[in-house]
C-alpha positions in Angstrom: 79.4 57.6 175.5 79.9 61.3 177.0 80.0 64.4 175.1 83.2 66.1 174.2 83.6 69.4 175.3 84.0 71.9 172.3 85.1 75.5 172.1 84.5 78.6 169.9 87.5 80.1 170.5 88.5 84.4 169.2 92.0 84.4 167.6 93.8 86.0 169.3 93.6 83.3 171.8 93.6 84.4 174.8 95.2 82.7 178.0 92.1 81.8 179.9 90.2 80.0 176.5 93.9 77.8 176.0 93.7 77.6 180.5 90.0 75.5 179.9 91.7 73.4 177.1 91.8 69.2 177.6 93.0 66.4 176.0 90.3 65.4 174.3 88.7 68.2 173.6 87.3 69.9 169.7 88.2 73.4 169.7 87.0 75.5 166.7 88.9 78.6 165.8 87.6 82.8 164.3 90.4 85.3 163.2 93.3 85.0 162.4 95.6 82.1 161.3 98.9 81.8 160.3 101.2 79.4 157.7 104.7 78.4 159.1 107.0 75.6 158.7 110.5 74.5 157.9 110.5 77.2 155.4 109.9 80.1 157.3 111.3 78.9 160.8 115.4 78.5 158.9 114.7 82.1 156.7 113.8 83.7 160.4 115.6 81.8 162.4 118.7 80.1 160.3 119.5 83.1 158.4 118.0 86.0 160.6 115.5 87.4 158.3 113.0 89.9 160.1 109.6 88.7 160.8 107.0 90.4 157.9 105.0 91.2 160.8 106.2 93.2 163.5 103.0 92.7 165.7 102.4 88.9 164.7 101.0 88.3 168.1 98.8 90.7 168.2 97.3 89.8 164.7 97.6 86.0 165.4 99.3 83.5 167.9 98.2 80.6 165.7 101.1 78.6 163.6 99.0 75.7 161.7 101.9 73.9 160.2 99.9 73.6 156.7 101.0 73.2 152.7 97.4 75.2 151.5 95.8 74.2 148.2 96.0 78.3 146.8 95.4 79.0 143.7 95.3 83.1 142.2 91.8 84.3 141.9 92.3 86.1 138.9 91.9 89.4 140.9 95.1 89.5 142.6 94.0 87.3 146.0 93.9 83.5 146.3 91.6 80.8 146.6 92.3 78.3 149.2 90.4 74.9 147.8 91.8 73.2 151.6 94.1 73.6 154.0 96.5 69.9 154.3 98.3 69.7 158.0 101.7 68.7 158.0 103.6 66.9 160.2 104.4 68.4 163.4 107.3 66.3 164.9 109.6 67.4 162.2 110.2 70.8 163.2 110.6 70.5 167.0 114.3 71.7 166.6 113.1 75.3 165.8 109.8 76.0 168.1 111.9 76.4 171.6 112.5 79.7 169.8 110.2 80.6 167.3 107.2 80.3 170.5 109.8 83.0 172.2 110.2 85.1 169.1 106.7 85.4 167.9 104.4 84.8 171.3 102.8 82.1 169.3 100.9 79.8 171.7 98.2 77.6 169.6 101.1 75.3 167.8 98.2 73.4 165.0 99.3 69.9 162.3 99.1 66.4 162.9 101.4 63.5 164.1 101.8 66.0 167.7 105.5 66.4 169.0 108.0 64.5 170.4 107.4 63.7 174.2 109.6 65.8 175.9 108.3 68.7 173.9 105.2 69.2 175.6 106.6 69.8 179.6 109.9 71.8 178.4 108.8 73.4 175.5 105.3 73.6 175.0 104.1 74.2 178.3 106.4 76.6 180.1 105.8 79.5 176.9 102.0 78.6 177.7 101.7 77.3 174.9 99.4 74.2 172.9 99.4 71.5 170.1 96.4 70.7 168.3 96.1 68.1 166.2 93.1 67.7 162.9 91.2 64.9 163.3 92.5 61.9 160.9 94.4 62.1 157.2 92.3 63.7 154.4 90.7 66.2 156.2 92.2 69.5 154.0 88.6 70.6 151.7 86.8 70.3 155.9 89.5 72.5 156.7 88.9 74.5 153.4 85.6 75.6 154.0 86.7 77.7 157.5 88.8 79.2 155.2 87.1 83.0 154.5 89.7 84.5 152.6 94.0 85.0 152.7 95.0 88.5 154.6 98.6 88.2 153.7 101.5 86.0 151.9 105.2 86.6 152.3 108.2 85.5 150.8 105.7 83.2 148.2 108.8 83.6 145.2 111.3 82.8 147.0 109.8 79.6 149.4 107.0 78.3 147.4 102.8 77.8 147.9 103.8 75.1 150.6 106.2 77.2 152.1 105.3 80.9 152.4 103.9 82.1 155.0 100.4 82.5 154.5 97.8 84.5 156.7 93.8 83.1 156.7 91.3 84.9 157.7 89.0 82.3 159.5 85.4 81.3 160.8 84.7 78.4 163.1 87.7 76.8 161.0 88.2 73.1 162.5 87.7 70.7 164.3 90.4 70.0 166.2 91.1 67.6 168.7 93.2 69.2 171.5 96.6 67.1 172.1 98.3 68.4 175.2 97.6 71.2 177.4 99.5 73.4 179.7 99.7 70.8 182.2 102.0 69.2 179.1 100.4 66.4 178.9 99.4 64.7 175.8 96.8 62.9 174.0 99.4 61.1 171.9 101.8 60.4 174.5 99.1 58.6 176.7 97.9 56.2 173.6 101.3 55.7 172.2 102.2 54.6 176.1 98.8 52.3 176.2 99.5 50.8 172.3 102.9 50.0 173.1 102.1 48.2 176.1 100.8 45.4 174.4 103.2 45.8 171.2 106.1 43.1 173.2 103.3 40.2 173.7 101.7 41.2 170.1 105.3 39.8 169.0 105.8 37.2 171.4 108.0 33.8 169.3 107.9 35.2 166.0 111.6 35.9 165.4 114.0 39.0 165.5 113.0 40.9 162.1 115.4 41.1 159.4 116.3 44.5 158.7 118.5 45.3 155.8 118.4 49.3 154.9 121.4 51.2 156.6 119.6 52.5 160.1 117.3 50.1 161.3 116.6 49.4 164.4 114.1 46.8 165.8 114.9 48.9 169.1 111.5 51.6 169.7 114.0 53.9 171.6 115.5 55.1 168.7 112.2 56.1 167.1 111.9 59.3 166.0 108.4 59.0 167.8 
């Protein structure tokens, strides 16, 4: 079994560091990671609110799609028990504008992005996608969060949707899903799985579909 290539990256991640990423590599991050998902995207891109940090790109270029387990520490700060990734493909409609507005180069989450996003949104902007390793890793990743640097829009959006800035050290492991060429590990393995599905179901009756909007056409699926 070949040894996995591992990258230890200081944030904001440099163009040179990102260029070395290949699908399947492992990444650990140190510096500042920020969280933003639909609540923040809608507030900034949909409602025209100003970003709470004018120099976000200087502070961090790593956007984690995350719901943190955060609790007040009694001293005006917060304890982070875990940071659970959420499914990134749900945020596809915002990504091009968000990357342009913030200079984000690392998008972190789970489940990957729609296939076309890698080549048409991420790669042209010199950005890549990193995925968490399996499910239930929130507590593991939480060990890499050393402190909360700041939090914005907590009262307006709540814990899950607020914009958190985490000071992290050896934060990971994350798997490189996409590279600067627009290649995707999720897309590649999805193709391999799908190639055998027709044979697997060969000879079976068509599925009985009962709920509105269901389909047996895989081209209609979200992913």
